[in-house]
C-alpha positions, -999 to +999 in steps of 0.1 A: +525+739-509+491+757-497+502+787-484+528+817-489+543+806-458+554+773-474+590+788-484+597+796-445+585+762-439+606+744-464+635+765-457+633+758-419+630+721-427+664+721-443+683+743-422+669+725-390+680+688-409+715+700-408+713+695-368+698+661-369+716+630-353+719+605-376+715+571-361+739+542-378+773+544-366+799+555-392+819+529-415+842+551-436+859+581-431+861+603-462+874+633-480+854+663-495+864+677-528+846+711-524+831+738-550+837+712-578+819+732-613+799+703-626+780+730-655+778+767-663+752+787-678+760+823-690+780+834-660+766+810-637+789+781-622+769+752-607+789+733-583+790+706-560+807+694-529+817+653-537+823+634-503+848+607-513+850+576-489+882+564-479+894+531-492+901+516-534+867+517-546+848+523-571+819+529-544+785+533-555+774+569-559+744+589-554+733+624-563+723+645-534+697+671-543+685+698-515+647+714-513+636+748-507+606+748-530+631+753-563+638+792-551+658+786-517+677+762-498+714+757-504+731+725-507+748+727-473+714+718-460+720+686-470+754+680-456+744+657-431+731+634-456+762+635-477+782+627-448+755+599-438+760+587-473+798+588-475+801+566-442+781+544-455+805+539-486+790+560-509+804+588-531+777+616-523+774+645-551+756+673-528+749+699-556+738+735-563+711+741-589+696+771-604+664+785-586+632+790-600+636+829-591+655+834-620+648+802-641+618+782-646+612+746-651+628+728-664+661+745-655+661+724-624+659+691-638+684+699-668+708+706-644+700+676-621+707+657-652+741+675-661+750+664-625+744+628-630+763+630-665+792+650-647+797+626-621+795+596-646+822+611-668+845+615-638+838+587-618+872+572-619+887+606-602+864+604-572+864+564-570+828+561-580+811+532-602+799+546-633+773+520-637+760+530-600+747+560-593+715+567-575+698+602-566+681+613-536+665+643-523+641+659-500+611+681-506+617+698-542+650+681-539+626+648-537+607+660-569+637+664-590+654+631-578+620+615-590+621+633-624+657+619-626+639+583-623+616+585-650+629+604-673+634+591-711+659+562-718+675+579-745+695+601-723+714+571-710+742+590-697+720+609-671+700+576-663+698+570-625+698+533-609+676+540-580+659+569-564+651+578-527+625+607-524+617+622-491+582+643-492+585+650-528+558+663-548+548+641-578+514+654-593+523+692-593+485+695-611+470+692-577+488+727-566+471+753-590+470+776-561+507+776-549+530+804-556+561+784-553+545+757-580+539+790-600+572+806-599+589+772-605+568+769-637+565+802-648+529+809-644+495+797-632+480+764-646+450+775-669+469+774-703+498+760-689+480+725-681+509+709-704+538+722-686+523+713-653+520+677-663+553+676-677+567+686-645+548+661-628+568+629-622+536+607-621+530+616-659+563+600-670+556+565-652+569+536-673+581+500-669+618+512-676+618+538-643+642+535-616+632+515-581+626+542-561+621+546-520+599+569-508+599+582-475+567+610-463+554+619-427+515+611-422+511+646-410+525+663-437+506+693-442+530+711-471+530+679-494+507+654-484+519+617-481+490+609-511+518+625-533+541+593-524+513+566-521+499+578-556+533+576-571+546+546-553+511+529-564+519+539-604+555+527-605+541+496-590+512+491-615+539+497-636+561+468-625+588+489-610+602+483-575+589+506-548+595+509-507+574+530-487+586+544-454+557+565-436+566+582-406+545+598-380+558+638-384+550+666-403+570+679-434+600+695-409+598+669-387+604+642-406+632+656-423+646+667-390+641+634-374+653+611-404+677+585-384+654+555-393+645+564-426+683+574-440+696+541-424+665+523-446+674+544-476+709+538-475+703+502-471+678+505-499+704+522-521+730+498-515+705+467-521+697+485-557+731+499-566+754+468-556+728+440-568 
């Protein structure tokens, strides 16, 4: 998020990630309910592909959220992740959301919350457990997943029971000169400090937040690993269970070579959602 080339870097990450070879052997066959409309805004439909494992269910479920700096990317960038989760016995709802090119914060967070509500309301249709819903994303998607995990408890229908954040920014106040963050939040930080704080997951930490698994590359120069480490420390101080998986790569390669992290994340989700 430090340079104007960040968008291309993030987009290259998600596009290359679709080619990653996932390490764990598949356990479930699955079907895909494509282009399911989960929300509408004016003339814009928000859709998702729902990956449903074969079997009786109900299965734990995960809302999968793509990256792209909140302005780019598309849900197909996360197809390999959704497929992996489905093979591991999760219902995976791979979502699209409104771009910050046309819609600034909090539109993207609202869309993710709407996706959780829709999945919970339609759980029986997709053999999902309405009680066992988590969220997972990378980069900007990791940020949005974290926002689901720290939201107010009053919105119970949009609550998630576990979060996986891959290289998600957690304190947007640390990026006052980022063009992507400025577009996401509708302007520069001076005079908008409250919005920058409100959009930062780390400012919302409380004891009732969702257990969270972080994975992040130590050489990440786009979203520094301290963003995950600081958030994990804040959650732990509040008494929230966390795990951190540090990888030796940078931002792009951590997404491309994410086999081990995905397996650990899957194990984490299984323990937290089925426990």
